[in-house]
C-alpha positions in Angstrom: 57.3 -21.0 -17.0 60.3 -19.4 -18.7 59.6 -16.3 -20.9 60.1 -16.6 -24.7 63.1 -14.2 -24.6 65.0 -16.6 -22.6 65.0 -19.2 -25.4 65.9 -16.5 -27.9 68.9 -15.5 -25.9 70.1 -19.1 -25.4 69.7 -19.8 -29.1 71.5 -16.8 -30.3 74.4 -17.3 -27.8 74.8 -20.9 -29.1 74.9 -19.8 -32.7 77.4 -17.1 -31.9 79.7 -19.7 -30.3 79.4 -21.9 -33.3 80.1 -19.2 -35.9 83.9 -19.7 -35.9 83.5 -23.4 -36.8 81.3 -22.6 -39.8 83.1 -22.8 -43.1 81.6 -19.6 -44.4 82.2 -17.5 -41.3 85.7 -16.4 -42.3 84.4 -15.0 -45.6 82.0 -12.6 -43.8 83.3 -9.2 -43.5 84.2 -8.2 -39.9 81.7 -5.2 -40.1 78.9 -7.5 -41.1 79.7 -9.9 -38.3 79.7 -7.1 -35.8 76.3 -5.9 -37.1 74.8 -9.3 -36.8 76.1 -9.7 -33.3 74.7 -6.3 -32.3 71.3 -6.8 -34.0 70.7 -10.1 -32.4 72.1 -9.7 -28.9 71.4 -6.1 -28.0 67.5 -6.5 -27.6 68.0 -9.6 -25.5 70.6 -8.0 -23.3 68.2 -5.0 -23.0 65.4 -7.3 -21.9 67.6 -9.0 -19.3 68.6 -5.6 -17.9 64.9 -4.6 -17.5 64.2 -7.8 -15.7 67.0 -7.2 -13.3 65.9 -3.6 -12.6 62.2 -4.7 -12.1 63.3 -7.4 -9.6 65.1 -4.8 -7.4 62.4 -2.1 -7.6 59.9 -1.7 -4.8 56.2 -2.2 -5.7 54.0 0.7 -4.4 50.4 -0.1 -3.6 47.9 2.2 -5.4 46.4 4.9 -3.4 43.0 4.1 -2.0 40.1 6.2 -3.3 38.8 8.6 -0.7 35.4 8.5 -2.1 35.0 5.1 -0.4 35.2 6.9 3.0 31.7 8.3 2.3 29.1 6.8 4.7 27.0 5.8 1.8 29.6 3.1 0.8 29.8 1.7 4.4 27.9 -1.5 5.0 24.8 -1.0 7.2 25.0 -2.3 10.7 23.1 -5.4 11.9 20.9 -3.1 14.1 19.4 -1.5 11.0 18.8 -4.8 9.4 17.0 -6.1 12.5 14.9 -3.0 12.7 13.8 -3.4 9.1 13.1 -7.1 9.7 11.1 -6.4 12.9 9.0 -3.7 11.3 7.1 -6.4 9.3 5.9 -8.0 12.6 4.5 -4.8 14.0 0.7 -4.8 14.4 -0.9 -1.8 12.8 -2.6 0.7 15.1 -6.5 0.6 15.1 -8.1 3.2 12.8 -9.3 6.5 14.3 -12.5 6.0 12.3 -14.4 2.9 11.0 -16.7 2.3 8.1 -20.4 2.5 9.0 -23.2 0.4 7.5 -26.5 2.4 7.9 -29.7 0.3 7.8 -32.8 2.5 7.4 -36.2 1.1 8.1 -38.8 2.7 5.8 -42.0 1.3 7.4 -42.6 4.7 9.0 -42.8 6.4 5.5 -45.9 4.4 4.4 -48.5 6.8 6.1 -46.7 9.8 4.5 -46.8 8.1 1.0 -50.5 7.4 1.5 -51.3 11.0 2.4 -49.2 12.7 -0.3 -49.7 10.4 -3.2 -51.5 7.0 -3.1 -51.1 3.5 -1.8 -48.0 2.8 -3.9 -46.2 1.4 -1.0 -49.2 -0.6 0.4 -49.5 -2.5 -2.9 -46.0 -4.0 -2.4 -46.7 -5.6 1.0 -47.4 -9.2 1.9 -51.1 -8.3 2.6 -51.5 -7.1 -1.0 -49.2 -9.7 -2.6 -49.8 -13.2 -1.3 -46.7 -14.5 -3.1 -44.4 -11.9 -1.4 -42.8 -13.4 1.7 -41.9 -11.5 4.8 -38.1 -11.4 4.1 -38.7 -9.9 0.7 -41.0 -7.3 2.2 -38.4 -6.3 4.8 -35.8 -6.0 2.1 -38.1 -3.8 0.1 -38.9 -1.4 2.9 -35.3 -0.9 4.0 -32.5 1.1 2.6 -28.8 0.2 3.2 -25.7 2.2 2.5 -22.1 1.6 3.5 -20.2 4.8 4.3 -16.4 4.9 3.9 -14.4 6.7 6.5 -13.5 9.8 4.4 -17.2 10.3 3.4 -18.5 9.8 6.9 -16.7 12.8 8.3 -18.7 15.2 6.1 -22.0 13.4 5.8 -25.0 15.0 7.4 -28.5 13.7 8.3 -29.9 15.8 5.5 -27.6 14.0 3.0 -29.0 10.7 4.2 -32.6 12.0 3.8 -31.8 13.1 0.2 -30.5 9.7 -0.9 -33.5 8.0 0.8 -35.8 10.3 -1.2 -34.0 9.3 -4.4 -34.3 5.6 -3.4 -38.1 5.9 -2.9 -38.5 7.7 -6.2 -36.5 4.9 -8.1 -38.4 2.1 -6.2 -42.0 3.3 -6.2 -41.9 6.1 -8.8 -43.1 8.6 -6.2 -41.2 11.6 -5.0 -41.1 12.6 -1.4 -39.2 15.8 -0.4 -36.3 15.2 2.0 -37.7 17.9 4.3 -41.0 16.0 4.7 -39.1 13.1 6.5 -36.9 12.7 9.5 -34.4 10.1 10.8 -35.0 8.7 14.3 -32.5 6.8 16.4 -32.2 5.3 19.9 -29.6 6.4 22.4 -27.8 4.0 24.7 -30.7 4.0 27.1 -33.3 3.0 24.5 -35.0 6.4 24.2 -35.9 7.3 20.6 -35.2 10.8 19.3 -35.2 12.6 16.0 -31.9 13.7 14.4 -31.4 17.2 13.2 -30.7 17.8 9.5 -27.4 19.5 10.2 -26.0 16.8 12.5 -23.0 14.9 11.2 -23.2 11.1 11.5 -19.7 10.9 12.9 -20.6 13.3 15.7 -23.7 11.3 16.6 -21.7 8.2 16.8 -19.1 9.7 19.0 -21.8 11.1 21.3 -24.2 8.2 21.6 -22.0 5.2 20.6 -18.5 6.1 21.9 -17.4 2.4 21.4 -18.3 2.4 17.7 -14.7 2.2 16.5 -14.0 -0.8 18.8 -17.0 -3.0 18.8 -20.7 -3.6 18.2 -23.4 -3.7 20.9 -25.7 -6.7 21.1 -28.8 -4.6 21.0 -31.0 -2.3 23.0 -31.6 -4.9 25.7 -27.9 -5.2 26.3 -26.3 -1.9 25.4 -23.3 -2.4 27.6 -22.3 -5.7 26.2 -19.9 -4.9 23.4 -18.5 -7.5 21.0 -15.2 -6.2 19.8 -14.3 -6.2 16.1 -11.7 -8.7 14.9 -10.8 -6.9 11.7 -10.3 -3.3 10.7 -12.5 -3.9 7.7 -15.6 -4.8 9.7 -18.1 -1.8 9.7 -20.2 -0.6 12.6 -23.9 -1.1 12.0 -26.1 2.0 12.6 -29.8 1.1 12.7 -32.2 4.0 12.2 -35.7 4.5 11.0 -37.3 7.0 8.6 -40.7 8.7 9.4 -42.9 11.6 8.4 -41.3 14.8 9.8 -42.9 16.2 12.9 -43.5 20.0 13.4 -41.4 19.8 16.5 -38.8 17.1 16.4 -38.3 17.1 20.1 -41.9 16.1 20.7 -42.1 12.5 19.5 -45.4 10.6 19.7 
């Protein structure tokens, strides 16, 4: 498309050529005619000169910014993208510790309750309550607690006895001192032994149940048959019993 100045130049040049044939042109003073010619034609000639110079000049490409050479501006390689994508498919490593569900059988505390207080526990059995079924009695004489991994590393046997004492107080409205009771467990051979108050639960698990982070044993009859866990959220079940404390815990009846 032609620029607007091209039509302006063509028009003015045609008018200038037609000036001598105009009837009023001879009456214009010569100075005025020169001024009109200079005023109309000089800007157009100046524009044409600039166009001629711009066509012969060499275009210089702008200098490239050196800040783009910084590695942060460079596109990441396909190897990094594949590494990021493959990280989503990695299987997380098994946890070093696992949550533990402790199930405490409180049947062994009934003689202690009868000697210290009264028959408060005996009145809540199936023998005293005909309408209480066996499943309800087992639930009443058991204490269950789920220990998280962080709490398990610092939880002792005495801490377990303390919360059992609180549970008995809230259930039967009778208080039994934690030191008047002990916790008993069975090792991998089936022998029963009393736990010391200062023992950490996590240390007992590592010593007597080295597989406790990987799977659950079927029972005392099949201690070597381990059923592996299928999820990291599945807790290990630690079954213990609570009894009246003995003068010498290494001498069980």
